[in-house]
matplotlib code that plots the C-alpha trace (Angstrom):
import matplotlib.pyplot as plt

x = [-9.7, -11.0, -7.8, -5.8, -7.4, -7.2, -3.3, -2.8, -4.8, -2.9, 0.3, -0.8, -1.3, 1.7, 3.5, 1.7, 2.4, 6.1, 6.1, 4.8, 7.1, 10.4, 9.7, 10.6, 14.1, 14.7, 14.1, 16.5, 19.5, 18.9, 19.2, 22.2, 23.9, 23.3, 24.6, 20.9, 20.1, 16.1, 14.3, 12.3, 15.5, 17.9, 21.4, 23.3, 25.0, 27.6, 29.4, 29.9, 27.4, 29.4, 32.8, 31.1, 30.0, 33.6, 35.0, 32.5, 34.1, 30.8, 28.7, 31.3, 31.3, 27.4, 28.0, 30.4, 28.0, 25.2, 27.1, 28.8, 25.4, 23.7, 26.1, 26.6, 22.8, 22.0, 24.3, 23.6, 19.9, 20.0, 21.9, 19.4, 16.4, 17.2, 17.7, 14.4, 12.5, 13.5, 12.7, 9.2, 8.5, 9.2, 6.8, 3.3, 0.8, -1.1, 2.0, 3.4, 0.5, 1.0, 4.6, 4.1, 1.7, 3.8, 6.8, 4.7, 4.2, 7.2, 6.5, 3.2, 4.1, 4.7, 8.5, 7.7, 6.7, 9.6, 12.0, 10.6, 10.8, 14.3, 15.2, 13.6, 15.1, 18.9, 18.4, 16.9, 19.7, 22.3, 23.6, 25.4, 27.3, 25.6, 26.9, 26.0, 22.3, 21.8, 23.3, 21.1, 18.1, 18.6, 19.3, 16.3, 14.0, 15.3, 14.9, 10.9, 11.7, 14.4, 12.3, 9.2, 11.7, 12.9, 9.3, 8.1, 11.3, 10.9, 7.5, 8.4, 11.1, 10.6, 11.2, 12.1, 15.5, 16.4, 15.2, 17.2, 20.4, 19.9, 19.3, 22.6, 24.4, 24.6, 24.5, 21.8, 23.5, 25.5, 22.0, 20.8, 24.3, 24.7, 21.0, 18.5, 20.3, 21.6, 18.0, 16.4, 19.6, 17.2, 15.2, 18.0, 19.8, 16.3, 16.1, 19.7, 19.1, 16.0, 17.8, 20.4, 18.1, 15.8, 18.6, 20.2, 16.8, 16.0, 15.4, 12.9, 14.2, 18.0, 16.9, 15.5, 17.7, 21.1, 23.1, 25.5, 25.8, 24.5, 23.6, 22.7, 18.9, 20.1, 22.5, 20.0, 17.2, 20.1, 20.7, 17.3, 16.0, 18.5, 17.8, 19.1, 22.3, 23.0, 25.6, 23.0, 21.1, 24.5, 24.9, 21.2, 21.5, 24.9, 23.2, 20.1, 22.4, 24.5, 21.3, 19.9, 23.1, 23.0, 19.5, 20.2, 23.2, 21.3, 18.5, 20.6, 22.5, 19.1, 17.7, 20.9, 20.8, 17.2, 18.1, 21.1, 19.0, 16.3, 18.7, 20.1, 16.8, 16.0, 19.1, 18.3, 14.7, 16.2, 18.5]
y = [30.8, 27.1, 25.8, 27.9, 26.9, 23.4, 23.8, 25.7, 22.8, 19.9, 21.6, 22.1, 18.7, 17.6, 20.0, 18.7, 15.1, 16.1, 17.9, 15.1, 12.9, 14.6, 17.1, 14.3, 14.0, 17.6, 17.9, 14.8, 16.5, 19.8, 17.9, 16.5, 19.8, 20.4, 18.5, 18.2, 14.6, 15.5, 16.8, 19.2, 21.6, 23.2, 24.0, 25.8, 24.9, 22.3, 19.4, 17.6, 15.1, 14.1, 14.1, 11.7, 9.5, 9.2, 8.2, 5.6, 2.4, 0.2, 2.2, 1.8, -2.4, -1.9, 0.1, -2.3, -5.2, -3.4, -2.4, -5.5, -7.7, -5.2, -5.4, -9.2, -9.8, -7.1, -8.4, -12.4, -11.4, -9.6, -11.9, -14.9, -12.7, -11.6, -14.9, -16.1, -13.1, -14.1, -17.9, -16.7, -14.6, -17.4, -19.6, -20.2, -17.5, -19.7, -21.3, -17.7, -16.4, -19.0, -18.7, -14.7, -15.2, -17.7, -15.2, -12.1, -14.1, -13.2, -9.7, -9.6, -11.8, -10.1, -9.7, -11.0, -14.3, -14.2, -13.5, -16.2, -18.7, -18.2, -18.4, -21.8, -22.9, -22.1, -23.4, -26.6, -27.2, -26.3, -23.2, -20.9, -18.0, -15.0, -13.3, -16.1, -16.4, -12.8, -12.6, -15.7, -14.1, -10.7, -12.7, -14.6, -11.7, -9.6, -11.9, -11.3, -7.4, -8.1, -10.3, -7.9, -4.9, -6.8, -8.3, -5.1, -4.0, -7.8, -6.9, -3.7, -5.7, -7.4, -11.2, -10.4, -9.2, -12.4, -14.2, -12.3, -12.6, -16.5, -15.8, -14.0, -16.7, -16.1, -19.0, -18.8, -17.6, -15.1, -13.7, -13.5, -11.7, -9.6, -8.4, -9.4, -8.2, -5.0, -4.2, -4.6, -3.2, -0.3, -3.1, -5.0, -1.8, -0.7, -4.0, -3.9, -0.4, -1.6, -4.6, -2.7, -0.2, -2.7, -4.6, -1.7, -0.8, -4.2, -4.8, -7.4, -10.1, -9.3, -9.2, -12.9, -14.4, -13.1, -14.2, -12.0, -9.9, -6.2, -4.2, -0.4, -1.2, -3.5, -1.1, 1.7, -0.5, -1.6, 1.8, 3.5, 2.9, 5.1, 8.0, 8.5, 10.1, 13.1, 10.9, 8.7, 11.8, 12.3, 8.8, 8.6, 12.1, 10.8, 7.4, 9.6, 11.8, 8.9, 6.8, 10.0, 10.8, 7.2, 7.2, 10.7, 9.4, 6.3, 8.4, 10.8, 7.9, 6.6, 9.8, 10.1, 6.7, 7.0, 10.2, 8.9, 6.0, 8.4, 10.6, 7.2, 6.2, 9.6, 9.6, 6.3, 7.5, 10.5, 8.3]
z = [-24.2, -23.6, -25.3, -23.1, -20.0, -21.0, -21.5, -18.4, -16.5, -18.0, -17.5, -13.7, -13.2, -14.6, -12.4, -9.3, -10.2, -10.6, -7.5, -5.2, -7.1, -6.4, -3.3, -0.9, -2.9, -3.1, 0.7, 1.3, -0.8, 0.9, 4.6, 3.1, 3.4, 7.1, 10.3, 12.0, 13.0, 12.3, 9.4, 11.8, 12.6, 10.1, 11.4, 8.8, 5.8, 6.0, 4.4, 7.7, 6.5, 3.5, 5.8, 8.0, 5.2, 3.7, 7.2, 7.9, 6.9, 7.7, 5.4, 2.3, 3.2, 2.9, -0.4, -1.8, -1.4, -2.5, -5.7, -6.3, -6.0, -8.2, -10.9, -11.0, -10.3, -13.1, -15.4, -15.0, -15.3, -18.4, -20.3, -19.1, -19.3, -22.8, -24.3, -22.4, -23.8, -27.2, -26.8, -25.2, -28.2, -30.7, -29.2, -30.4, -29.1, -26.6, -25.0, -25.1, -23.0, -20.5, -20.2, -19.7, -17.2, -15.0, -15.6, -14.1, -10.6, -9.2, -9.7, -8.2, -5.5, -2.3, -1.6, 2.2, 0.6, -1.9, 1.0, 3.2, 0.5, -0.5, 3.3, 3.8, 0.3, 1.3, 5.0, 3.7, 1.2, 4.0, 1.8, 4.3, 2.2, 2.8, -0.2, -2.8, -1.1, -1.8, -5.2, -6.1, -4.6, -6.5, -9.9, -9.8, -8.5, -11.4, -14.1, -15.0, -15.0, -17.5, -19.6, -19.7, -20.8, -23.7, -24.8, -26.0, -28.3, -29.6, -30.8, -32.3, -34.3, -37.3, -37.8, -41.7, -40.3, -38.7, -41.7, -44.1, -42.1, -42.5, -46.1, -46.8, -45.1, -41.1, -39.1, -36.3, -33.7, -35.7, -36.8, -33.4, -32.2, -35.3, -36.2, -33.4, -30.2, -31.9, -32.8, -29.4, -27.6, -26.0, -24.4, -22.9, -21.7, -20.1, -18.5, -17.0, -15.7, -14.0, -12.6, -11.2, -9.5, -8.1, -6.3, -5.0, -3.7, -2.2, 1.7, 2.4, -0.2, 1.1, 5.0, 4.7, 1.9, 3.2, 6.5, 7.8, 4.9, 5.1, 1.9, 2.1, 2.8, 5.9, 7.2, 7.1, 8.9, 11.5, 12.7, 12.2, 15.6, 16.9, 14.5, 10.7, 11.1, 8.5, 6.7, 5.6, 3.8, 2.1, 1.0, -0.4, -2.3, -3.8, -5.0, -6.5, -8.4, -9.6, -11.1, -12.4, -14.4, -15.3, -16.9, -18.5, -20.4, -21.3, -22.5, -24.7, -26.3, -27.4, -28.7, -30.5, -32.2, -33.3, -34.7, -36.5, -38.1, -38.9, -40.7, -42.6, -43.4, -44.9, -47.2, -48.3, -49.3, -51.3, -53.1]

ax = plt.figure().add_subplot(projection="3d")
ax.plot(x, y, z, "-o")
ax.set_aspect("equal")
plt.show()
């Protein structure tokens, strides 16, 4: 009886947490299928919001800027952050702890401070390209998140794999690309996805760093004072579905790889 009550409370608590997390998103998706301009009044089922979305050219310019900057910044940050994580992990313990603490500073630093810092830097050096300014800012603030996504995977990995590859005749670079990187690939993919979503979501740093360029966050902010149009609900719903589908695909792929590796290991043990 006590065990059943404990299980009921545990599942109820988990259900409440999930409800609070996803109820606002569910309401957003629901209201993307109506033409109502406010969340207080339902005006019946309609795809008018999606029709307006695909007819609004300004939205797609913002989407193009957001997606291109997110893809480029996430890719560059993932490459730089992965090699930085490998370098930090290879350091001695005391030096590694110092570098890790320094690397954490941009993550705990308020976005407002980071955005103003970039604005002052770009103004001081006379850098005027709004797109490149936003891109550089996004690469910079994404780097720590990639590093700390890769580091746990490095700790789970074994240095003996790298040493064995060297003993078998691999060059250090070949051992890195053929042995180390495939072993930590789940952490690299997680870092890329995190960097991509953070870049898509960012507003404060983009607002201060960019000049004359709008991403999705800046575009929504610019029209929010007149009320959020229904087609913005549709855009948000589509973004959530795409990101959720991407996460599901990556997780299923990781689970499949782990099962294949486990099955291969069991075969080797049986032999």
